N, C-alpha and C positions, 0 to 999 in steps of 0.2 A: 191277595186271593185266599180264599176261604176252602178249607178242605172238602167240606161240602161242592165246593164248585170243581175243585179235580175231581172229583168223583163223580159229577155229571157230565162233561165235558168228552173221560177218555172212555175208550172202545177197551176190550178185555187184550188185543195186543198192545194197542195206544199206552195202556195202564204199562204192562212188563216191559214196553220199551225206556217207560218214562222212571218206574221203579229203578232200572240197570242204571238209567245216568244218573237220577237223585244220589244212588248208592256211590258211583264216582264221583259225584260232585262234592259229595260231603263226608269224601273218604271211608265211607261204613266198610272198612277193609274186614271181612268175617273171623272172627274165631269160629271152631265149630258150634257156638249156638246160634252166632247173628247169620252164618251160614243156613244152618240147619231153618229159620224161621223163613229165611229167603225162599227156601224151595218150598215152606210149606203155605206163604203166601201167593205165590207165583199158581200153587194147586188152585188155593182158592179162586185169584183173578180167572184161570183159564173156566173154572169150575162155574163162575158166575157172570164171565164174558162182562165185566168191567166190577169199581169199586164198588157192589152194594152190597156191603156188609161192615160191620164195624172194627176197626182197626185195634180198638182198646177193650180188653188189657194183653190180648195175646201179642201183638207188634208194634209196643210202644215205639222202639226204637224207631221203625219204618215209620211210621203219623209222624214225631217228630221233624223227621228229616223231611217229608212232605209238606210239612206248615214253615218250613225255614224255607223254603223256595219262593223266589221275590216273580210279582209277575213278569218282569222283564226277562228275567230269567226263561221262567216257562215259555214263553212266547218266542226266545229264542231256540228254546228246544224243538218246540212245537213245528215253528217254521224248518230248519234243520233237517229235522226227520223227514217232513212229508218232500222237501227237495232232495233227499237223498233217493228217498223210495220212489221217487219220479226218473230219475237217472238208472233204474234198473239196480240199485246197490240195497245191499243187507246188513241190517243190525243185529249182533248176536248177543245174548245174552246166556248166563249160566243157566242151564236148561234148555235153551235153545237145539234144534236138532241137529247144527252145523258148527256149535260150538265145543271147541278141543277142549275134552274132558281133562287132561292133561292139565291145564291153565288151572284148576280148582285149588293147585298141590300147592300154590303161590302165597306168600305172604299177605303179598297186595293182588288181588285176583282183579282184572279187567272186569268190570262189571259190562262195559258195554263195548263191543268191538264193530266198526264197519268194514263193510268185505265187498269189494267189487272183484268180480270173479267166480269160479268157482271153490268149493270147499274141498277141493284136489285131495286133502287129510285124511277124509272120510274113506277114501278107498285104495289110498297106495301109501308105501313106508316114506318116509320122506330122509335127504340128508341137507344138512344145512354146514354150507363153506363159507368161511369166514376168514377176511384178513388185510393187510394191508393198504392203506390207500393209496401207497407208493410201493408197490410191490416192484420186487428186481425180477429180472430177465429169465432169471431162472425158478421163479415160482408161478409167471405167466406160462414158463414154458411148461413147468409138471402140471397146471391145470389140463394144458391142452391133452397130454400125452398120458393121464390119469381120467380126467375126468371125462373127458369124451367115451371112451370102450365103458367108463361103468354106465352110464347112461344108456348107451345102446345095449348094453347085458342084462340091465337090471330095471325094470319095472318101479317106479319111482318117481319122485319129485324132487326138485332142489328150493333151499331159502337159503336166501342172504337178506341183506340190509341197504340193498342197493345203492350204496357209494362207490365214488369212481376208485379204481384200481382193482382190489380181489374181487369183492362182492359185484362187480358190473360185469367180468368178466364169466363169472359163473352163472349170470343170467343169460348171458349172452351166447355163451355154449350150449346151455340147454335150449334155450329157443334156435339155435342153426339144427339141433339135431329134434326138433318140434317137440320138445321135451316140454312137462307142467314144469312152471317155476316161481316160488311164492315171496314177494316183496314185504317186508316188514319194515312201515316208514315212523320216521321220527319227525312227522307231522300228519296233515289230514289229508285227506284224498283230492281234495281243494288244491292244495300247496304242496306237490310232488316236490320231495328233495332227497337228493339235487336234482334240477331241472331237466338235465338228459334224460330221467325218467319216463319225459313224455314221449320221446324217439321212441319206445320201448313198449309205450302201455299198451297200446290196441294188438301187438303182437305178442304180449305175456296172456291178454284174454283171449285171444284167439286162439293159443295152444294149450287152452285150458286151464291158464295159474290163475293168479291174483294179487292183489296189492290188499295188504291189511291195516289199519290204523287203531288205535285208541284211543285217537283224538277228534275232538271236533274237529267236524271235513276242511275249516277256514282256520285252522290251528296252523301257524308259522313253525316250523322247525326252532326249536330251544333245545342248546346242551346238554341240557339233563335229559332230554328223550330219549336222546340215543342209548342209556341205560336200561330206559324202561321197554322200548322196542328188545334190546339183546335180550333180554330174559324169554322173550316169548318164542324167536328165532330156536334157542336151545328148545326149547320144552314143546312144542310141535313136531320134532323130527325123532327118528330111533336114533341116529347118530349125529355127531358131529366133527367136521373136520377143520382144524386151524391150518392156515398156510400162513406163515409171514406175520407177525406182528411187534409191535412196538410194548415195552414192559408197562404201559398206563395206556390206555386206548380200549375203545368199545371190543375189540376182538376178544382180548385179555378178560373182559366181566363174560363176555358171551360163554366162553372156553368157560370160565370158573361154575356160571349157571348149570352148563351140561355136565361137568364132574357135578355138581351137588346132586341132579336129577339121574345120575347115571349113565350119559347121553356121550 
């Protein structure tokens, strides 16, 4: 596929999605100069409603990235994009009005986020609560005794990773209180992990919450995805609470990310 073909096929909005997707595929994680060029290019796309301009010499990194994308990869992206839109999902990129600004602080910025539900973080403060997949009775009791009244008294939303144990109990308590809760996934939106999330998915959406993934909708869970999603859980909220964790666990990684970002 030639760059000219891509230019002619894409609308301005599709171009922004494709730009973000390409950045993730090619691992163009931003230095300040790369991120700056991204926003300049995004502005030009919005102004021109498509790639009706020459990327050289101002944006050579982005042009090289586009030229490296195969026809097969492009087709996969385009089909996946429009399937997601047809299902009422949204795709967020840096500069999108729903994109969490705090994510731009990361060394590896998630250039494309798949959102199913409401961007509740725009209007309310958030609390991330994470912990063991095999929590003690004491930890579960603590959640019931402390998280319940917090939700009742504090306009906010909760965040966790949907895993069994503490994570799912956090989501369940929020849902019982009809409060918004956000799940950051280690897989795509079509491959929920763990599968028990399917049981509460509709209720999460009904109560104003969301499921968020930085992975392709059909991407299955892979172990290293847990660390990727944990960094997002810590950054989208104002505070993080850890309730029971093993020394080597995703919970500790979330806590580390929260400390680094003073959360």
